[in-house]
C-alpha positions as CSV (number, residue, x, y, z in Angstrom):
1,M,123.5,115.5,156.5
2,A,120.8,113.0,157.6
3,L,122.1,109.9,159.2
4,T,121.5,106.8,157.0
5,G,123.0,104.2,159.3
6,K,125.4,103.2,156.5
7,K,129.1,103.7,156.1
8,R,130.2,103.3,152.5
9,S,133.5,103.5,151.0
10,L,134.8,103.4,147.4
11,T,138.5,103.6,148.2
12,V,141.0,100.9,147.3
13,E,144.8,101.1,147.8
14,I,146.9,98.8,145.7
15,T,150.4,97.8,146.8
16,K,152.7,95.8,144.5
17,T,155.9,94.2,145.7
18,L,158.6,92.4,143.9
19,A,161.2,90.3,145.8
20,G,159.9,92.0,149.0
21,E,160.4,95.5,147.7
22,T,157.6,97.9,146.8
23,V,157.4,98.5,143.1
24,D,158.0,102.1,141.9
25,G,154.7,104.1,141.7
26,Y,153.0,102.1,144.4
27,P,151.0,102.1,146.6
28,R,148.3,103.6,144.4
29,T,145.0,104.8,145.8
30,Y,141.8,104.7,143.7
31,L,138.8,106.8,144.8
32,G,135.4,105.8,143.5
33,T,134.0,109.1,144.6
34,L,136.0,110.8,141.8
35,S,134.6,110.7,138.3
36,F,135.5,107.6,136.2
37,S,134.1,105.8,133.1
38,H,133.5,102.1,132.7
39,A,131.7,100.2,129.9
40,G,130.6,103.4,128.2
41,I,129.0,104.9,131.3
42,D,130.4,108.0,132.9
43,Y,130.2,108.2,136.7
44,P,130.3,111.7,138.0
45,A,132.3,112.7,141.1
46,I,130.2,112.6,144.3
47,D,130.9,113.7,147.8
48,A,130.7,111.6,151.0
49,E,127.1,112.9,151.7
50,Q,125.9,111.9,148.3
51,L,127.6,108.5,148.6
52,A,125.8,107.9,151.9
53,L,122.4,108.9,150.5
54,I,122.2,107.2,147.2
55,P,119.9,104.2,147.0
56,V,121.5,100.8,147.7
57,E,121.0,99.7,144.1
58,Q,122.8,102.7,142.8
59,Y,125.6,102.2,145.3
60,Q,126.0,98.6,144.3
61,A,126.1,99.5,140.6
62,R,128.7,102.1,141.2
63,L,130.7,99.8,143.3
64,A,130.7,97.0,140.7
65,A,131.7,99.5,138.0
66,F,134.4,100.9,140.2
67,I,135.9,97.5,140.9
68,A,135.8,96.7,137.2
69,H,137.4,100.1,136.4
70,V,140.3,99.5,138.9
71,E,140.8,96.0,137.6
72,T,141.3,97.4,134.1
73,Q,143.9,99.9,135.4
74,E,145.8,97.2,137.2
75,A,146.7,94.3,134.9
76,G,146.0,90.9,136.3
77,L,144.2,92.2,139.4
78,I,141.0,90.4,140.5
79,I,139.8,92.3,143.6
80,S,137.6,89.5,144.8
81,E,140.7,87.2,145.0
82,V,143.2,89.4,146.8
83,Q,143.7,90.0,150.5
84,T,141.7,93.0,151.6
85,N,141.7,94.8,154.9
86,E,138.6,95.8,156.8
87,P,136.9,98.7,155.1
88,Y,137.2,102.1,156.6
89,Y,135.3,105.2,156.3
90,T,136.8,108.6,155.6
91,P,134.4,111.6,155.8
């Protein structure tokens, strides 16, 4: 794999708590490298190397679609308004 100088991640872990207790079925992890559909567009599964090498515009489009996809799976979630941890990279 050629080095691109970029570390990209499309992974989000959602944790829900109620009265200080984790809700059954959580935490849930969503991987944007797996295939998913949003707004009538099918995004195929890609591996870490493909993710690192796609053009910035394609990455940003996939990221936006992935965020919207996760928000549709998690009622009431607005990713831009929740606490997030520093991104991490998993090869």
